[in-house]
C-alpha positions as CSV (number, residue, x, y, z in Angstrom):
1,M,16.8,-14.0,69.4
2,S,17.1,-13.8,65.6
3,D,20.0,-12.1,63.9
4,P,18.8,-8.9,62.1
5,V,21.6,-9.2,59.5
6,A,20.5,-12.7,58.5
7,A,16.9,-11.6,58.5
8,R,17.6,-8.7,56.1
9,A,19.6,-11.1,53.8
10,Q,16.7,-13.6,53.8
11,D,14.2,-10.9,52.9
12,A,16.5,-9.7,50.1
13,G,16.7,-13.2,48.7
14,S,13.0,-13.7,48.8
15,E,12.5,-10.4,47.0
16,K,14.8,-11.6,44.2
17,A,13.0,-15.0,44.0
18,V,9.6,-13.5,43.6
19,P,9.0,-11.9,40.2
20,R,7.7,-8.4,40.3
21,P,4.2,-8.1,38.7
22,D,5.1,-4.8,36.9
23,V,8.2,-6.3,35.0
24,P,7.2,-8.1,31.8
25,V,8.3,-11.7,31.5
26,H,10.2,-12.6,28.4
27,V,8.6,-15.6,26.6
28,P,11.1,-17.4,24.3
29,V,10.0,-17.8,20.7
30,L,10.5,-20.7,18.4
31,S,14.0,-21.3,17.1
32,G,15.0,-19.9,13.7
33,W,14.7,-23.0,11.6
34,W,11.6,-24.3,13.2
35,G,9.9,-20.9,12.9
36,A,10.7,-20.9,9.2
37,V,9.3,-24.3,8.8
38,V,6.0,-23.4,10.5
39,A,5.7,-20.1,8.6
40,T,6.3,-21.9,5.3
41,A,3.9,-24.7,6.1
42,R,1.2,-22.2,7.1
43,A,1.6,-20.2,3.9
44,C,1.4,-23.3,1.8
45,L,-1.7,-24.5,3.7
46,V,-3.4,-21.1,3.2
47,A,-2.6,-21.0,-0.5
48,A,-3.8,-24.6,-0.9
49,G,-7.0,-23.7,0.9
50,L,-7.7,-20.7,-1.3
51,V,-7.1,-22.8,-4.5
52,T,-9.4,-25.5,-3.1
53,A,-12.1,-23.0,-2.3
54,S,-11.9,-21.6,-5.9
55,Y,-12.7,-25.1,-7.2
56,L,-15.6,-25.5,-4.8
57,L,-17.3,-22.1,-5.4
58,P,-20.6,-22.5,-7.4
59,L,-19.6,-20.3,-10.3
60,G,-22.2,-20.3,-13.2
61,R,-23.4,-18.2,-16.0
62,S,-24.0,-14.8,-14.5
63,G,-22.9,-12.5,-17.2
64,T,-20.6,-9.5,-17.2
65,A,-22.3,-8.1,-14.0
66,G,-21.5,-11.3,-12.1
67,T,-17.9,-11.3,-13.3
68,T,-17.5,-7.6,-12.3
69,A,-19.1,-8.3,-8.9
70,L,-16.8,-11.3,-8.2
71,L,-13.7,-9.3,-9.3
72,V,-14.6,-6.3,-7.1
73,C,-15.4,-8.4,-4.1
74,G,-12.2,-10.4,-4.6
75,L,-10.0,-7.3,-4.8
76,L,-11.7,-5.8,-1.7
77,A,-10.9,-9.1,0.1
78,V,-7.3,-8.8,-1.1
79,A,-7.0,-5.3,0.3
80,V,-8.6,-6.2,3.6
81,V,-6.4,-9.3,4.1
82,F,-3.2,-7.4,3.1
83,S,-4.0,-4.6,5.6
84,W,-4.6,-7.1,8.4
85,E,-1.3,-8.9,7.5
86,V,0.6,-5.6,7.6
87,R,-0.6,-4.8,11.1
88,T,0.2,-8.4,12.2
89,I,3.7,-8.1,10.9
90,A,4.5,-5.1,13.1
91,R,3.4,-7.0,16.2
92,S,4.9,-10.4,15.3
93,P,8.0,-11.8,17.1
94,R,9.2,-13.0,13.6
95,P,8.3,-10.1,11.3
96,R,10.4,-11.4,8.4
97,L,8.8,-14.8,8.3
98,K,5.4,-13.2,8.8
99,A,6.0,-11.0,5.8
100,V,6.8,-14.0,3.6
101,E,3.5,-15.6,4.8
102,A,1.6,-12.4,4.2
103,L,3.0,-12.1,0.7
104,A,2.1,-15.7,-0.2
105,T,-1.4,-15.4,1.2
106,T,-2.0,-12.1,-0.7
107,L,-0.7,-13.4,-4.0
108,A,-2.7,-16.6,-3.8
109,L,-5.9,-14.7,-3.1
110,Y,-5.1,-12.3,-5.9
111,L,-4.6,-15.1,-8.5
112,V,-7.6,-17.0,-7.3
113,C,-9.7,-13.9,-7.7
114,F,-8.8,-13.4,-11.3
115,A,-8.9,-17.1,-12.1
116,G,-12.5,-17.1,-10.9
117,A,-13.3,-14.0,-13.0
118,Y,-11.8,-15.6,-16.1
119,Y,-13.7,-18.8,-15.6
120,L,-17.0,-17.0,-15.0
121,L,-16.4,-14.8,-18.1
122,E,-15.9,-17.9,-20.3
123,Q,-19.0,-19.6,-18.8
124,S,-21.2,-16.5,-19.4
125,A,-19.7,-15.5,-22.7
126,P,-18.2,-18.6,-24.6
127,G,-15.5,-17.6,-27.0
128,S,-14.0,-14.9,-24.8
129,F,-10.8,-16.9,-24.8
130,S,-8.9,-18.9,-27.5
131,E,-10.2,-22.1,-25.9
132,P,-12.9,-23.2,-23.4
133,L,-11.5,-22.7,-19.9
134,T,-11.8,-25.1,-17.0
135,R,-11.1,-23.9,-13.5
136,T,-7.5,-25.2,-13.9
137,D,-7.1,-23.5,-17.2
138,A,-8.4,-20.2,-15.7
139,L,-5.9,-20.5,-12.8
140,Y,-3.1,-21.3,-15.3
141,F,-3.9,-18.3,-17.4
142,A,-4.1,-16.0,-14.4
143,L,-0.7,-17.2,-13.3
144,T,0.9,-16.8,-16.7
145,A,-0.5,-13.3,-17.0
146,F,0.7,-12.4,-13.5
147,S,4.2,-13.7,-14.2
148,T,4.2,-12.1,-17.7
149,V,5.4,-15.3,-19.3
150,G,2.8,-15.3,-22.0
151,F,3.1,-18.7,-23.7
152,G,0.3,-17.8,-26.1
153,D,-1.5,-21.1,-25.7
154,I,-4.5,-19.3,-24.0
155,T,-5.3,-15.7,-25.1
156,A,-8.2,-13.3,-24.4
157,L,-10.2,-12.7,-27.6
158,S,-13.2,-10.6,-26.3
159,Q,-12.9,-7.0,-25.3
160,T,-14.0,-7.8,-21.8
161,G,-11.5,-10.6,-21.5
162,R,-8.7,-8.3,-22.6
163,V,-9.7,-5.5,-20.3
164,V,-9.7,-7.9,-17.3
165,T,-6.3,-9.3,-18.3
166,M,-4.8,-5.8,-18.7
167,F,-6.3,-4.9,-15.3
168,Q,-4.7,-8.0,-13.7
169,M,-1.3,-7.1,-15.3
170,A,-1.4,-3.6,-14.0
171,G,-2.6,-4.7,-10.6
172,G,0.2,-7.3,-10.5
173,L,2.8,-4.6,-11.1
174,V,1.3,-2.5,-8.3
175,L,1.1,-5.5,-6.0
176,V,4.8,-6.4,-6.6
177,G,6.1,-2.8,-6.3
178,V,3.9,-1.0,-3.7
179,A,3.1,-4.1,-1.6
180,A,6.7,-5.0,-1.3
181,R,7.6,-1.6,0.0
182,I,4.7,-1.7,2.5
183,L,5.8,-5.1,3.8
184,T,9.4,-4.0,4.1
185,H,8.3,-1.0,6.2
186,A,6.2,-3.2,8.3
187,V,9.1,-5.6,8.9
188,Q,11.4,-2.7,9.9
189,T,8.7,-1.4,12.3
190,G,8.5,-4.8,13.9
191,L,12.3,-5.1,14.2
192,R,12.5,-1.6,15.8
193,G,9.8,-2.7,18.2
194,Q,11.8,-5.7,19.2
195,D,14.9,-3.6,19.7
196,G,13.0,-1.3,22.0
197,Q,11.5,-4.0,24.2
198,P,14.7,-5.0,26.0
199,R,15.4,-1.3,26.7
200,E,11.9,-0.9,28.0
201,R,12.2,-3.9,30.3
202,E,15.6,-2.6,31.6
203,R,14.1,0.8,32.3
204,T,11.0,-0.7,34.0
205,T,13.2,-3.0,36.1
206,A,15.5,-0.1,37.1
207,E,12.5,2.0,38.1
208,G,11.1,-1.0,40.1
209,E,14.3,-1.6,41.9
210,G,14.6,2.1,42.8
211,E,11.2,2.1,44.5
212,P,11.3,2.0,48.4
C-alpha cells in the first residue's frame, strides 16, 4: 500500500519539473560585448553593401528628370528603411545597439542616394561641378556636404547642382535632429518593454500557481 504523503510530494515535484505551457520561457541573449561586436559588424556590412551597390548601378545620361527620379526614389527608400528600423528597435532585446545599427544604415543610404544624384547630374549636364565627378568623387562630395566640412575642392556650379546640395544640407540637419529624437524614443520604448516583461512573467506565473 503506497504512502499518500509520499505520493503527494512526488506529484508536487513532478509539477515543478514540467514547465507550464502558459508561462513564457526566458531565452538568454548575447553578452554585452559580443552583441556590440555583432551589431557593429552588421552595420559596417550594410554600409559597405550600399556603397558597393552604388558603384554597380547602371547610371547614365538621363537628364534632370532622371536625377530627380533617382533622388525621390532614394529618399523614399530612406524613409521606408528608417520607419522599419524604428519598429524593430522597440522589439529588439538590445535596443541601444539596434539604434546604432539603424542610424548607420540610414546615413549610408542617405549619402549613397545623394552621391548617385550628383554623379548622374554631372553625367547628364557636364560642368555642373567644378570638376568632372567619378562615383568616388560624388560620394566624397556628398559626405563633405553632409558633414558641413566644405573643403572647397569640389563645388556645385550649376543652379540644379546647388539646389540639390542645399536640399542635402537641409535634409542632413533634419536627419540628425529629428531622426535622433525618434531613435531615442524608440530605444526608451524598447527598454520599458524589457522592464515590463519580468513583471508580466511574474504575474502570469502567480496566476498559474493559483489555479486549482
